RODO-2510 file (C-alpha; in nm, 4 decimals, decimal comma):
residues 288
     n   res          X          Y          Z
     1     m    -2,1584     0,3075     2,4040
     2     i    -2,0726    -0,0374     2,3252
     3     n    -1,6936    -0,0570     2,2065
     4     l    -1,7135    -0,3484     1,9620
     5     t    -1,3369    -0,3544     1,8930
     6     d    -1,3063    -0,3944     2,2775
     7     p    -1,2422    -0,8294     2,2897
     8     a    -1,3510    -0,7988     2,6366
     9     e    -1,6660    -0,6476     2,5405
    10     i    -1,7049    -0,8888     2,2543
    11     k    -1,6856    -1,1812     2,5232
    12     r    -1,9425    -1,0250     2,7491
    13     l    -2,1772    -1,0191     2,4813
    14     a    -2,1348    -1,3504     2,3800
    15     a    -2,1706    -1,4691     2,7219
    16     a    -2,4737    -1,2392     2,7731
    17     h    -2,6593    -1,3895     2,4807
    18     g    -2,5328    -1,7224     2,5177
    19     f    -2,3543    -1,6907     2,1628
    20     r    -2,0817    -1,9308     2,0734
    21     f    -1,8278    -1,8495     1,7543
    22     s    -1,8969    -2,0989     1,4497
    23     k    -1,6124    -2,2517     1,2894
    24     s    -1,8416    -2,3766     1,0530
    25     l    -1,9471    -2,0477     0,9551
    26     g    -1,5976    -1,8954     0,9869
    27     q    -1,6753    -1,6385     1,2357
    28     n    -1,3881    -1,3975     1,3169
    29     f    -1,5085    -1,0400     1,4390
    30     l    -1,2837    -0,7458     1,3457
    31     t    -1,1542    -0,5764     1,6149
    32     d    -0,9057    -0,3208     1,4971
    33     p    -1,0771     0,0485     1,4799
    34     s    -0,8695     0,1580     1,2220
    35     v    -0,9603    -0,0952     1,0019
    36     v    -1,3213    -0,0598     1,0556
    37     r    -1,2640     0,3131     0,9580
    38     k    -1,0731     0,2445     0,6544
    39     t    -1,3060    -0,0353     0,5389
    40     a    -1,6246     0,1858     0,5383
    41     a    -1,4429     0,4892     0,3746
    42     a    -1,3268     0,2912     0,0957
    43     s    -1,6550     0,1556     0,0444
    44     s    -1,8439     0,4781     0,0243
    45     e    -1,6142     0,7033    -0,1492
    46     n    -1,8056     0,6455    -0,4615
    47     g    -2,1018     0,8761    -0,3173
    48     v    -2,3572     0,5896    -0,3698
    49     k    -2,5874     0,6525    -0,0418
    50     n    -2,7133     0,2713     0,0260
    51     v    -2,5169    -0,0106     0,1155
    52     i    -2,5871    -0,4102     0,1828
    53     e    -2,3808    -0,4973     0,4179
    54     i    -2,2973    -0,9129     0,3927
    55     g    -2,2322    -1,0779     0,7531
    56     p    -2,2199    -0,7872     0,9953
    57     g    -2,1381    -1,0370     1,3168
    58     f    -2,2161    -0,8029     1,6223
    59     g    -2,2340    -0,5051     1,4267
    60     v    -1,8953    -0,3279     1,4379
    61     l    -1,8268    -0,2286     1,0763
    62     t    -2,2330    -0,2085     1,0246
    63     r    -2,2039     0,1033     1,3028
    64     e    -1,9227     0,3010     1,0777
    65     l    -2,1537     0,2086     0,7586
    66     a    -2,4048     0,4047     0,9506
    67     a    -2,2160     0,6683     0,9829
    68     c    -2,1160     0,7209     0,5933
    69     y    -2,4431     0,5899     0,4250
    70     d    -2,7914     0,6872     0,4334
    71     r    -2,9493     0,3525     0,4623
    72     v    -2,7906     0,0148     0,5657
    73     v    -2,9065    -0,3077     0,5403
    74     a    -2,7331    -0,5905     0,6981
    75     v    -2,7814    -0,9594     0,5932
    76     e    -2,7058    -1,1986     0,8395
    77     i    -2,7431    -1,6036     0,8172
    78     d    -2,6975    -1,6745     1,1850
    79     k    -3,0019    -1,6115     1,3803
    80     t    -2,8608    -1,6425     1,6883
    81     l    -2,6705    -1,3285     1,6150
    82     l    -2,9887    -1,1369     1,6004
    83     p    -3,0581    -1,0484     1,9626
    84     v    -2,6795    -0,9395     1,9792
    85     l    -2,7594    -0,7172     1,6987
    86     d    -3,0601    -0,5858     1,8435
    87     e    -2,8472    -0,4437     2,1268
    88     t    -2,5259    -0,3297     1,9322
    89     l    -2,7296    -0,1499     1,6610
    90     a    -2,9668    -0,0013     1,8749
    91     g    -3,0345     0,3686     1,8417
    92     l    -2,9406     0,3496     1,4492
    93     p    -3,2521     0,3995     1,2452
    94     n    -3,0820     0,3928     0,9117
    95     v    -2,9844     0,0099     0,9734
    96     t    -3,2317    -0,2965     0,8917
    97     v    -3,1034    -0,6034     0,9636
    98     v    -3,2384    -0,9342     0,7619
    99     n    -3,1857    -1,2658     0,8829
   100     a    -3,0976    -1,4406     0,5356
   101     d    -2,8607    -1,6537     0,3137
   102     v    -2,7155    -1,3805     0,0633
   103     m    -2,6692    -1,6549    -0,1471
   104     k    -3,0218    -1,7663    -0,1771
   105     t    -3,1615    -1,3722    -0,1775
   106     d    -3,2602    -1,1700    -0,4954
   107     l    -3,0759    -0,8663    -0,4385
   108     q    -3,2287    -0,6641    -0,7114
   109     k    -3,5598    -0,7103    -0,5139
   110     l    -3,3902    -0,6447    -0,1824
   111     i    -3,2423    -0,3087    -0,3422
   112     k    -3,6059    -0,2347    -0,4676
   113     s    -3,7897    -0,2897    -0,1313
   114     a    -3,5449    -0,1458     0,1145
   115     f    -3,3727     0,1599    -0,1093
   116     g    -3,6841     0,2170    -0,3390
   117     g    -3,4288     0,1201    -0,6226
   118     g    -3,1413     0,3050    -0,7466
   119     r    -2,7875     0,1741    -0,6840
   120     a    -2,6554    -0,0058    -0,3391
   121     n    -2,2811    -0,0776    -0,2738
   122     i    -2,1898    -0,4115    -0,1025
   123     a    -1,9727    -0,4317     0,2192
   124     a    -1,8567    -0,7463     0,4101
   125     n    -1,5979    -0,9352     0,5785
   126     l    -1,6415    -1,2697     0,4054
   127     p    -1,5960    -1,6075     0,5788
   128     y    -1,2870    -1,7584     0,3523
   129     y    -1,4623    -2,0514     0,2655
   130     i    -1,7904    -1,8824     0,1201
   131     t    -1,5499    -1,5830    -0,0307
   132     t    -1,5304    -1,7262    -0,4062
   133     p    -1,8851    -1,8337    -0,4325
   134     v    -2,0482    -1,5218    -0,2629
   135     i    -1,8326    -1,3167    -0,5125
   136     t    -1,9229    -1,5125    -0,8140
   137     s    -2,2710    -1,4642    -0,7265
   138     l    -2,2722    -1,0949    -0,6623
   139     l    -2,1042    -1,0690    -0,9957
   140     e    -2,3580    -1,2415    -1,1607
   141     s    -2,6478    -1,1199    -0,9848
   142     g    -2,7568    -0,8516    -1,2256
   143     a    -2,8489    -0,6362    -0,9382
   144     d    -2,7548    -0,2669    -0,9694
   145     i    -2,4559    -0,2598    -0,7608
   146     a    -2,2022     0,0131    -0,7976
   147     s    -1,9151    -0,1559    -0,6071
   148     i    -1,8186    -0,4599    -0,3720
   149     t    -1,5750    -0,3969    -0,0865
   150     v    -1,4817    -0,7205     0,1060
   151     m    -1,2394    -0,8422     0,3532
   152     v    -1,0708    -1,1606     0,2325
   153     q    -0,7722    -1,4154     0,2810
   154     k    -0,4860    -1,2281     0,1275
   155     e    -0,3993    -1,5421    -0,1083
   156     v    -0,7609    -1,4817    -0,2535
   157     a    -0,7354    -1,1191    -0,2965
   158     e    -0,4099    -1,1645    -0,4837
   159     r    -0,6187    -1,3843    -0,7258
   160     l    -0,9413    -1,1498    -0,7407
   161     t    -0,6986    -0,8746    -0,8533
   162     a    -0,4533    -1,0415    -1,0603
   163     a    -0,3433    -0,9103    -1,3953
   164     p    -0,4126    -1,1510    -1,6843
   165     g    -0,1117    -1,3550    -1,7539
   166     s     0,0236    -1,3009    -1,3921
   167     p     0,1044    -1,6497    -1,1788
   168     e    -0,1860    -1,5310    -0,9510
   169     c    -0,4508    -1,5139    -1,2408
   170     g    -0,7042    -1,7564    -1,2549
   171     a    -1,0621    -1,8334    -1,3836
   172     i    -1,2292    -1,6203    -1,0667
   173     s    -0,9820    -1,3343    -1,1686
   174     a    -1,1217    -1,3383    -1,5573
   175     a    -1,4656    -1,3462    -1,3819
   176     v    -1,3720    -1,0396    -1,1799
   177     s    -1,2039    -0,8458    -1,4547
   178     y    -1,4700    -0,9227    -1,7066
   179     r    -1,7593    -0,6878    -1,4561
   180     a    -1,5347    -0,4990    -1,2320
   181     n    -1,2171    -0,2984    -1,1997
   182     a    -1,0475    -0,4681    -0,8818
   183     k    -0,7990    -0,3096    -0,6635
   184     k    -0,6513    -0,4554    -0,3309
   185     l    -0,6596    -0,1716    -0,0789
   186     f    -0,4825    -0,2688     0,2014
   187     d    -0,3956    -0,6022     0,4577
   188     v    -0,4974    -0,6760     0,7856
   189     p    -0,3028    -0,8797     1,0189
   190     p    -0,4702    -1,1765     1,2299
   191     s    -0,4516    -0,9647     1,5334
   192     s    -0,7325    -0,7724     1,4223
   193     f    -0,9890    -1,0339     1,4932
   194     v    -1,1678    -1,2172     1,7867
   195     p    -1,0717    -1,5332     1,7399
   196     r    -0,7822    -1,4775     1,5369
   197     p    -0,7288    -1,6467     1,1844
   198     k    -0,4419    -1,8334     1,1005
   199     v    -0,3517    -1,6132     0,7704
   200     t    -0,3645    -1,2324     0,7127
   201     s    -0,6389    -1,0840     0,5553
   202     s    -0,6735    -0,8028     0,2528
   203     v    -0,9736    -0,5477     0,1771
   204     i    -1,0307    -0,5277    -0,1939
   205     r    -1,2858    -0,3256    -0,3902
   206     l    -1,4563    -0,4166    -0,7248
   207     d    -1,5797    -0,1405    -0,8763
   208     m    -1,8750    -0,2587    -1,1316
   209     l    -1,8778    -0,1579    -1,4814
   210     s    -2,1650    -0,0263    -1,6480
   211     a    -2,1068    -0,3084    -1,9394
   212     p    -1,8868    -0,6337    -1,9483
   213     a    -1,5441    -0,5502    -2,0279
   214     v    -1,5191    -0,7341    -2,3442
   215     p    -1,8075    -0,8131    -2,6077
   216     a    -1,8976    -1,1552    -2,6357
   217     q    -2,1390    -1,3905    -2,8395
   218     d    -2,2474    -1,6310    -2,5960
   219     e    -2,1234    -1,5321    -2,2059
   220     k    -2,1653    -1,8818    -2,0623
   221     l    -1,9332    -2,0454    -2,3676
   222     l    -1,7064    -1,7614    -2,2751
   223     f    -1,6551    -1,8755    -1,9091
   224     a    -1,6537    -2,2617    -2,0201
   225     v    -1,3653    -2,1556    -2,2443
   226     i    -1,1978    -2,0060    -1,9434
   227     k    -1,2650    -2,2478    -1,7080
   228     a    -1,1178    -2,5151    -1,9308
   229     a    -0,8252    -2,2981    -1,9739
   230     f    -0,7316    -2,2745    -1,6097
   231     g    -0,8834    -2,6265    -1,5520
   232     q    -0,5359    -2,7369    -1,6790
   233     r    -0,3726    -2,4506    -1,6840
   234     r    -0,0242    -2,5956    -1,7636
   235     k    -0,1481    -2,7608    -2,0937
   236     q    -0,1475    -2,6010    -2,4205
   237     l    -0,4816    -2,4139    -2,4500
   238     k    -0,6003    -2,6220    -2,7480
   239     n    -0,5492    -2,9155    -2,5698
   240     s    -0,7114    -2,7888    -2,2759
   241     l    -1,0045    -2,6888    -2,5019
   242     f    -0,9978    -3,0268    -2,6443
   243     s    -1,1066    -3,2102    -2,3367
   244     a    -1,3708    -2,9718    -2,2229
   245     f    -1,5356    -2,9717    -2,5848
   246     p    -1,4555    -3,3132    -2,7442
   247     n    -1,7869    -3,2900    -2,9842
   248     v    -1,6226    -2,9710    -3,1625
   249     g    -1,3437    -3,1525    -3,3008
   250     k    -0,9774    -3,0857    -3,3005
   251     q    -0,9404    -2,8604    -3,6287
   252     a    -1,2276    -2,6691    -3,5237
   253     i    -1,0044    -2,5714    -3,2065
   254     f    -0,7057    -2,5303    -3,3594
   255     d    -0,8980    -2,2932    -3,6183
   256     a    -1,0330    -2,1006    -3,3290
   257     v    -0,7022    -2,0479    -3,1599
   258     d    -0,5305    -1,9685    -3,4943
   259     g    -0,8404    -1,7116    -3,5916
   260     a    -0,7915    -1,5393    -3,2452
   261     g    -0,4163    -1,4814    -3,3566
   262     l    -0,2733    -1,7145    -3,0854
   263     r     0,0349    -1,9072    -3,1102
   264     p    -0,0779    -2,3047    -3,1358
   265     d     0,1649    -2,3870    -2,8656
   266     i     0,0123    -2,0667    -2,6051
   267     r    -0,1173    -2,2157    -2,2627
   268     g    -0,4450    -2,0478    -2,1375
   269     e    -0,2887    -1,8903    -1,8355
   270     k    -0,1194    -1,6457    -2,0782
   271     l    -0,4438    -1,5108    -2,2138
   272     t    -0,6053    -1,1828    -2,1794
   273     l    -0,9560    -1,1610    -2,1675
   274     e    -0,9892    -0,9954    -2,4998
   275     e    -0,8092    -1,3248    -2,6011
   276     f    -1,0287    -1,5428    -2,4589
   277     a    -1,3166    -1,3762    -2,5831
   278     l    -1,1929    -1,4032    -2,9358
   279     v    -1,1259    -1,8110    -2,8789
   280     a    -1,5006    -1,8382    -2,7324
   281     d    -1,6629    -1,6563    -3,0332
   282     r    -1,4869    -1,8498    -3,2750
   283     l    -1,6087    -2,1831    -3,1313
   284     y    -1,9482    -2,0380    -3,1094
   285     k    -2,0729    -2,1398    -3,4401
   286     h    -1,9500    -2,4619    -3,4028
   287     l    -2,1466    -2,5171    -3,0713
   288     r    -2,5059    -2,4008    -3,1905
***
């Protein structure tokens, strides 16, 4: 059996298929077997039987997922990896490889066609440069996703799982907490990859909520308020909102902040998700 955690075997496969590692696609392939096992186990522990893997690479995590799930769909954007995956995933009838860009894929349609509906988990070792847009896309997709288990840069993991009011908290932290419970699971050193990245990675899991964490009259407005607050995080919230919503008027913004029970000098980085929703709901009537 092919040992995909052996760097020599990875190099052999790459040479045999004329594959070159792409810096532009952020390709760093996982070679630590313990990390592969722990990631697959963490992904599957909620009992969901179907999983979509984003960016299978040479298939090391895919093969472990195939042992944990009834059905696996691996979405790979790089066409040059398809012949490699044909070889490394041979003999796994519960695995299907789809050549597509997950950012342009209708995930709910994929879940229905591949699994016959029902819920699915997401698993991925994401290239660092697309971490935020991919996770944002998954959160906003409306697809029937139960959980998202991903490996990301450690610094990003700390932001994605940050508690409100903490130094690491940002707009993406709020977006995650609005739709999921986020948990950092474990760190992964550069030595666990080929080629080696320059930074430490972390595996996190986002368990999707059945409903948003807080009610909001206008979801887009809520995230516009959050984006404004963190876009100028050292400013007082009211001043950040003045810049983002100049047509509302200073008095309306002051009233919204005061009506939410907040100090007039509070900075946006100190707000909880519930407080952001209160401010957004009080601005809503001025923007209809």
